[in-house]
FIGUPA-953581 format. One record per residue (C-alpha): chain; x, y, z; residue in one letter; residue number from 1. Coordinates in nm, 4 decimals. Layout:
# residues N
("A"; (X; Y; Z); "a"; NUM)
...
This chain:
# residues 248
("A"; (-3.0441; 0.8926; -0.3435); "m"; 1)
("A"; (-3.1119; 1.1903; -0.5685); "k"; 2)
("A"; (-3.4786; 1.2927; -0.5809); "a"; 3)
("A"; (-3.6421; 1.3237; -0.9203); "s"; 4)
("A"; (-3.7672; 1.6654; -1.0420); "p"; 5)
("A"; (-4.1243; 1.5319; -1.0154); "f"; 6)
("A"; (-4.0688; 1.4491; -0.6508); "y"; 7)
("A"; (-3.9252; 1.7885; -0.5701); "m"; 8)
("A"; (-4.1983; 1.9786; -0.7507); "e"; 9)
("A"; (-4.5099; 1.7978; -0.6298); "d"; 10)
("A"; (-4.4215; 1.6807; -0.2786); "y"; 11)
("A"; (-4.3511; 1.8723; 0.0393); "m"; 12)
("A"; (-4.2721; 1.7935; 0.4011); "r"; 13)
("A"; (-4.5780; 1.7197; 0.6102); "l"; 14)
("A"; (-4.4816; 1.9653; 0.8858); "d"; 15)
("A"; (-4.4258; 2.2418; 0.6301); "k"; 16)
("A"; (-4.7638; 2.1748; 0.4675); "l"; 17)
("A"; (-4.9512; 2.1878; 0.7966); "l"; 18)
("A"; (-4.7644; 2.4967; 0.9169); "a"; 19)
("A"; (-4.8322; 2.6734; 0.5846); "n"; 20)
("A"; (-5.2014; 2.5871; 0.6094); "m"; 21)
("A"; (-5.2291; 2.7473; 0.9528); "g"; 22)
("A"; (-5.2152; 2.4495; 1.1863); "y"; 23)
("A"; (-4.9470; 2.6119; 1.3996); "g"; 24)
("A"; (-4.5709; 2.6424; 1.4051); "s"; 25)
("A"; (-4.3629; 2.3416; 1.3052); "r"; 26)
("A"; (-4.3133; 2.2717; 1.6763); "k"; 27)
("A"; (-4.6909; 2.2761; 1.7326); "e"; 28)
("A"; (-4.7430; 2.0561; 1.4277); "v"; 29)
("A"; (-4.5040; 1.7989; 1.5759); "k"; 30)
("A"; (-4.7249; 1.7898; 1.8853); "q"; 31)
("A"; (-5.0281; 1.7179; 1.6651); "l"; 32)
("A"; (-4.8392; 1.4313; 1.5054); "l"; 33)
("A"; (-4.7354; 1.2976; 1.8448); "k"; 34)
("A"; (-5.1024; 1.3086; 1.9526); "q"; 35)
("A"; (-5.1934; 1.0919; 1.6492); "k"; 36)
("A"; (-5.4129; 1.3719; 1.5160); "a"; 37)
("A"; (-5.2802; 1.3545; 1.1602); "v"; 38)
("A"; (-5.3601; 1.0971; 0.8934); "t"; 39)
("A"; (-5.2395; 1.0575; 0.5347); "v"; 40)
("A"; (-5.4721; 0.8538; 0.3133); "d"; 41)
("A"; (-5.6458; 0.7277; 0.6267); "g"; 42)
("A"; (-5.3258; 0.6098; 0.7978); "v"; 43)
("A"; (-5.2069; 0.7800; 1.1188); "t"; 44)
("A"; (-4.8595; 0.9281; 1.0788); "v"; 45)
("A"; (-4.6060; 1.0629; 1.3269); "k"; 46)
("A"; (-4.3141; 1.1491; 1.1003); "d"; 47)
("A"; (-4.3021; 1.5267; 1.0509); "s"; 48)
("A"; (-4.0408; 1.4894; 0.7770); "a"; 49)
("A"; (-4.2645; 1.2643; 0.5682); "m"; 50)
("A"; (-4.3160; 1.3991; 0.2154); "h"; 51)
("A"; (-4.6700; 1.4190; 0.0830); "v"; 52)
("A"; (-4.8404; 1.5369; -0.2338); "n"; 53)
("A"; (-5.1139; 1.7664; -0.0947); "p"; 54)
("A"; (-5.3044; 1.7771; -0.4231); "e"; 55)
("A"; (-5.3251; 1.3997; -0.4669); "k"; 56)
("A"; (-5.3175; 1.2621; -0.1133); "q"; 57)
("A"; (-5.5786; 1.2940; 0.1612); "d"; 58)
("A"; (-5.4096; 1.4718; 0.4525); "v"; 59)
("A"; (-5.6397; 1.5194; 0.7520); "s"; 60)
("A"; (-5.6083; 1.6768; 1.0968); "v"; 61)
("A"; (-5.8538; 1.5564; 1.3627); "l"; 62)
("A"; (-6.0609; 1.4009; 1.0851); "g"; 63)
("A"; (-6.0852; 1.7234; 0.8823); "e"; 64)
("A"; (-5.9256; 1.7227; 0.5385); "r"; 65)
("A"; (-5.6518; 1.9806; 0.4819); "v"; 66)
("A"; (-5.7391; 2.1952; 0.1810); "e"; 67)
("A"; (-5.4118; 2.2882; 0.0162); "y"; 68)
("A"; (-5.3827; 2.6468; -0.1072); "v"; 69)
("A"; (-5.0538; 2.7732; -0.2453); "e"; 70)
("A"; (-5.1324; 3.1346; -0.3305); "f"; 71)
("A"; (-5.3786; 3.3922; -0.2010); "i"; 72)
("A"; (-5.4988; 3.7026; -0.3852); "y"; 73)
("A"; (-5.6672; 3.9804; -0.1884); "l"; 74)
("A"; (-5.8108; 4.3174; -0.2881); "m"; 75)
("A"; (-5.7975; 4.5760; -0.0088); "m"; 76)
("A"; (-5.9417; 4.9238; 0.0191); "n"; 77)
("A"; (-5.6379; 5.0647; 0.1954); "k"; 78)
("A"; (-5.7178; 5.3170; 0.4669); "p"; 79)
("A"; (-5.5052; 5.6283; 0.5329); "p"; 80)
("A"; (-5.2513; 5.6087; 0.8141); "g"; 81)
("A"; (-5.1514; 5.2506; 0.7323); "v"; 82)
("A"; (-4.8324; 5.1729; 0.5424); "i"; 83)
("A"; (-4.7893; 4.9402; 0.2456); "s"; 84)
("A"; (-4.5349; 4.7038; 0.3961); "a"; 85)
("A"; (-4.5197; 4.3604; 0.5550); "t"; 86)
("A"; (-4.3890; 4.4865; 0.8890); "e"; 87)
("A"; (-4.2882; 4.8095; 1.0567); "d"; 88)
("A"; (-4.1571; 4.8988; 1.3986); "r"; 89)
("A"; (-4.3703; 5.2103; 1.4390); "y"; 90)
("A"; (-4.6716; 5.2072; 1.2083); "d"; 91)
("A"; (-4.9557; 4.9669; 1.1428); "q"; 92)
("A"; (-4.9162; 4.7855; 0.8117); "t"; 93)
("A"; (-5.1705; 4.6555; 0.5623); "v"; 94)
("A"; (-5.0702; 4.3012; 0.6626); "i"; 95)
("A"; (-5.1649; 4.3813; 1.0244); "d"; 96)
("A"; (-5.5213; 4.4335; 0.8995); "l"; 97)
("A"; (-5.5465; 4.0759; 0.7699); "l"; 98)
("A"; (-5.6979; 3.7815; 0.9525); "d"; 99)
("A"; (-5.4307; 3.5373; 1.0833); "p"; 100)
("A"; (-5.5740; 3.2793; 0.8404); "d"; 101)
("A"; (-5.4341; 3.4963; 0.5606); "f"; 102)
("A"; (-5.1256; 3.6237; 0.7446); "q"; 103)
("A"; (-4.9726; 3.2774; 0.7717); "h"; 104)
("A"; (-4.9366; 3.2699; 0.3919); "f"; 105)
("A"; (-4.6822; 3.5532; 0.4357); "e"; 106)
("A"; (-4.8413; 3.7821; 0.1766); "p"; 107)
("A"; (-4.7109; 4.1221; 0.0707); "f"; 108)
("A"; (-4.8581; 4.4291; -0.0998); "p"; 109)
("A"; (-4.8016; 4.4547; -0.4748); "v"; 110)
("A"; (-4.6395; 4.7945; -0.5052); "g"; 111)
("A"; (-4.7027; 5.0645; -0.2507); "r"; 112)
("A"; (-4.9471; 5.3377; -0.1694); "l"; 113)
("A"; (-4.8271; 5.6307; 0.0397); "d"; 114)
("A"; (-4.9251; 5.6266; 0.4059); "k"; 115)
("A"; (-5.1974; 5.8888; 0.3585); "d"; 116)
("A"; (-5.3254; 5.7446; 0.0274); "t"; 117)
("A"; (-5.6407; 5.5334; 0.0118); "e"; 118)
("A"; (-5.7802; 5.2799; -0.2278); "g"; 119)
("A"; (-5.7016; 4.9749; -0.4353); "f"; 120)
("A"; (-5.4211; 4.7554; -0.3098); "l"; 121)
("A"; (-5.3494; 4.4018; -0.4240); "l"; 122)
("A"; (-5.2030; 4.1688; -0.1603); "i"; 123)
("A"; (-5.0637; 3.8266; -0.2518); "t"; 124)
("A"; (-4.7835; 3.5786; -0.1925); "n"; 125)
("A"; (-4.7484; 3.5079; -0.5655); "d"; 126)
("A"; (-4.4107; 3.6590; -0.6494); "g"; 127)
("A"; (-4.4348; 3.5934; -1.0231); "n"; 128)
("A"; (-4.7668; 3.7731; -1.0531); "l"; 129)
("A"; (-4.6370; 4.0667; -0.8487); "a"; 130)
("A"; (-4.3257; 4.0908; -1.0668); "h"; 131)
("A"; (-4.5360; 4.0999; -1.3834); "n"; 132)
("A"; (-4.7651; 4.3710; -1.2484); "l"; 133)
("A"; (-4.4762; 4.5877; -1.1289); "l"; 134)
("A"; (-4.2435; 4.5403; -1.4272); "s"; 135)
("A"; (-4.1957; 4.8712; -1.6135); "p"; 136)
("A"; (-4.1945; 4.6711; -1.9384); "k"; 137)
("A"; (-4.5562; 4.5674; -1.8818); "k"; 138)
("A"; (-4.6947; 4.9253; -1.8784); "h"; 139)
("A"; (-4.9692; 4.8329; -1.6302); "v"; 140)
("A"; (-5.2077; 5.1321; -1.6033); "p"; 141)
("A"; (-5.3073; 5.2637; -1.2595); "k"; 142)
("A"; (-5.5939; 5.5104; -1.2212); "w"; 143)
("A"; (-5.6160; 5.7572; -0.9335); "y"; 144)
("A"; (-5.8751; 6.0048; -0.8112); "y"; 145)
("A"; (-5.7368; 6.3173; -0.6463); "a"; 146)
("A"; (-5.8403; 6.6494; -0.4977); "k"; 147)
("A"; (-5.6048; 6.9302; -0.5933); "i"; 148)
("A"; (-5.5339; 7.2636; -0.4261); "d"; 149)
("A"; (-5.5295; 7.4892; -0.7307); "g"; 150)
("A"; (-5.6977; 7.5315; -1.0689); "v"; 151)
("A"; (-5.6220; 7.2356; -1.2955); "v"; 152)
("A"; (-5.6197; 7.3464; -1.6595); "t"; 153)
("A"; (-5.6091; 7.2028; -2.0094); "e"; 154)
("A"; (-5.2424; 7.3083; -2.0136); "e"; 155)
("A"; (-5.1863; 7.0620; -1.7289); "d"; 156)
("A"; (-5.3653; 6.7909; -1.9290); "v"; 157)
("A"; (-5.1292; 6.8569; -2.2220); "e"; 158)
("A"; (-4.8231; 6.8679; -1.9946); "a"; 159)
("A"; (-4.9102; 6.5347; -1.8324); "f"; 160)
("A"; (-4.9697; 6.3817; -2.1771); "a"; 161)
("A"; (-4.6076; 6.4681; -2.2618); "q"; 162)
("A"; (-4.4723; 6.3628; -1.9241); "g"; 163)
("A"; (-4.3459; 6.6127; -1.6664); "v"; 164)
("A"; (-4.0065; 6.6632; -1.5064); "t"; 165)
("A"; (-4.0001; 6.5853; -1.1338); "l"; 166)
("A"; (-3.7945; 6.7609; -0.8671); "d"; 167)
("A"; (-3.5072; 6.5120; -0.9077); "d"; 168)
("A"; (-3.4848; 6.5686; -1.2830); "g"; 169)
("A"; (-3.6673; 6.2487; -1.3808); "y"; 170)
("A"; (-3.9044; 6.2917; -1.6758); "h"; 171)
("A"; (-4.2142; 6.0791; -1.6293); "t"; 172)
("A"; (-4.3804; 5.8683; -1.8942); "k"; 173)
("A"; (-4.6994; 6.0224; -2.0396); "p"; 174)
("A"; (-5.0015; 6.0261; -1.8096); "g"; 175)
("A"; (-5.3711; 6.0645; -1.8921); "e"; 176)
("A"; (-5.5277; 6.3459; -1.6900); "l"; 177)
("A"; (-5.9052; 6.3960; -1.6758); "k"; 178)
("A"; (-6.0493; 6.7085; -1.5144); "i"; 179)
("A"; (-6.3687; 6.6320; -1.3202); "l"; 180)
("A"; (-6.3937; 6.9803; -1.1687); "h"; 181)
("A"; (-6.1677; 7.2810; -1.2086); "s"; 182)
("A"; (-6.1576; 7.5492; -0.9412); "g"; 183)
("A"; (-5.9606; 7.6602; -0.6388); "e"; 184)
("A"; (-6.0190; 7.3036; -0.5221); "q"; 185)
("A"; (-6.0051; 7.0829; -0.8322); "s"; 186)
("A"; (-6.0953; 6.7173; -0.8738); "e"; 187)
("A"; (-5.9256; 6.4919; -1.1275); "i"; 188)
("A"; (-5.8575; 6.1377; -1.2367); "e"; 189)
("A"; (-5.5104; 6.0416; -1.3530); "l"; 190)
("A"; (-5.3696; 5.7328; -1.5208); "m"; 191)
("A"; (-5.0000; 5.6567; -1.4904); "i"; 192)
("A"; (-4.7998; 5.3473; -1.5814); "q"; 193)
("A"; (-4.5166; 5.3936; -1.3335); "e"; 194)
("A"; (-4.4830; 5.3898; -0.9587); "g"; 195)
("A"; (-4.2101; 5.6346; -0.8654); "k"; 196)
("A"; (-4.1928; 5.7550; -0.5046); "f"; 197)
("A"; (-4.4852; 5.9967; -0.4369); "h"; 198)
("A"; (-4.5276; 6.0186; -0.8143); "q"; 199)
("A"; (-4.8782; 6.1635; -0.8416); "v"; 200)
("A"; (-4.8051; 6.4279; -0.5778); "k"; 201)
("A"; (-4.4747; 6.5190; -0.7417); "r"; 202)
("A"; (-4.6304; 6.5406; -1.0886); "m"; 203)
("A"; (-4.8742; 6.8024; -0.9640); "f"; 204)
("A"; (-4.5984; 6.9838; -0.7769); "e"; 205)
("A"; (-4.4191; 7.0037; -1.1136); "a"; 206)
("A"; (-4.7084; 7.2138; -1.2460); "v"; 207)
("A"; (-4.7359; 7.4241; -0.9301); "g"; 208)
("A"; (-5.0234; 7.2488; -0.7545); "k"; 209)
("A"; (-5.0740; 7.0377; -0.4421); "t"; 210)
("A"; (-5.2538; 6.7055; -0.3955); "v"; 211)
("A"; (-5.4721; 6.7188; -0.0841); "t"; 212)
("A"; (-5.6432; 6.3787; -0.1199); "y"; 213)
("A"; (-5.5430; 6.0711; -0.3199); "l"; 214)
("A"; (-5.7190; 5.7425; -0.3861); "k"; 215)
("A"; (-5.6201; 5.4630; -0.6225); "r"; 216)
("A"; (-5.9163; 5.3396; -0.8251); "l"; 217)
("A"; (-5.7677; 5.0565; -1.0258); "s"; 218)
("A"; (-5.4609; 4.8583; -1.1239); "m"; 219)
("A"; (-5.4447; 4.6896; -1.4616); "g"; 220)
("A"; (-5.7811; 4.5292; -1.5393); "p"; 221)
("A"; (-5.9038; 4.5360; -1.1776); "l"; 222)
("A"; (-6.1114; 4.8149; -1.0244); "q"; 223)
("A"; (-6.1617; 4.8802; -0.6549); "l"; 224)
("A"; (-6.4747; 4.7104; -0.5242); "d"; 225)
("A"; (-6.6731; 5.0069; -0.3949); "e"; 226)
("A"; (-6.8535; 4.7732; -0.1529); "q"; 227)
("A"; (-6.5304; 4.7513; 0.0478); "l"; 228)
("A"; (-6.5128; 5.0019; 0.3315); "a"; 229)
("A"; (-6.1752; 5.1507; 0.4225); "l"; 230)
("A"; (-5.9611; 4.8748; 0.5731); "g"; 231)
("A"; (-6.1781; 4.5957; 0.4352); "e"; 232)
("A"; (-6.0575; 4.3345; 0.1898); "y"; 233)
("A"; (-6.1775; 4.0269; 0.0060); "r"; 234)
("A"; (-6.0363; 3.7479; -0.2057); "e"; 235)
("A"; (-6.0304; 3.8023; -0.5798); "l"; 236)
("A"; (-6.2980; 3.6213; -0.7752); "t"; 237)
("A"; (-6.1917; 3.3588; -1.0267); "e"; 238)
("A"; (-6.2869; 3.5990; -1.3056); "q"; 239)
("A"; (-6.0716; 3.8787; -1.1592); "e"; 240)
("A"; (-5.7767; 3.6432; -1.1180); "l"; 241)
("A"; (-5.8154; 3.5293; -1.4788); "n"; 242)
("A"; (-5.8070; 3.8931; -1.5918); "l"; 243)
("A"; (-5.4842; 3.9477; -1.3978); "l"; 244)
("A"; (-5.3085; 3.6366; -1.5223); "t"; 245)
("A"; (-5.4167; 3.7084; -1.8799); "a"; 246)
("A"; (-5.2125; 4.0270; -1.8439); "n"; 247)
("A"; (-4.8881; 3.8324; -1.7985); "k"; 248)
């Protein structure tokens, strides 16, 4: 019998639900069912393939109701030395820093920060939101703070406002450069709307200078929570999530 679109959209297999909510692998979930630890609307169930509507039905494990969460949204203050990836054979990833309660949602970083770059990183399992934030058509602004080896000048500000040509011949979109301190060691803030490989570093190389420290301050409407130490993260507030989704 062909399932209706309503059925497909709102219901899911019981073993998949419990595995997604962190109650173990599907094999471990089957053991819970065998032990009569799972109830649906107060009735003990053993069928792992049973379809349930987690938002409308009461699914409980050992008497504790399963709270269904589809997507997670985390803000991390990425530390240096950690890569923006879901897994890596050699280096620690930002996902490795997460509690297993978040890891089982299979989240991923939205965009990337270089290994030695610090600061704001959004981590989610919401592919649509990530696509919207990363789409070049959306022109999502990203602000960075950087320390520069070399004197940053007003000529650099004007050059960045026109876009600069990188070492591979690509001409960047205009960026907004603010000089906080100009000297042999300069300090700046820069807003760009792209995310080319090593872009901030390569933009400064294009004007004969070197980035020695880089930190992302914000992405779109969200700013890094300065209460977060390096490597720490927290869930987005409802207000922050609303700001993000309003950007779609």
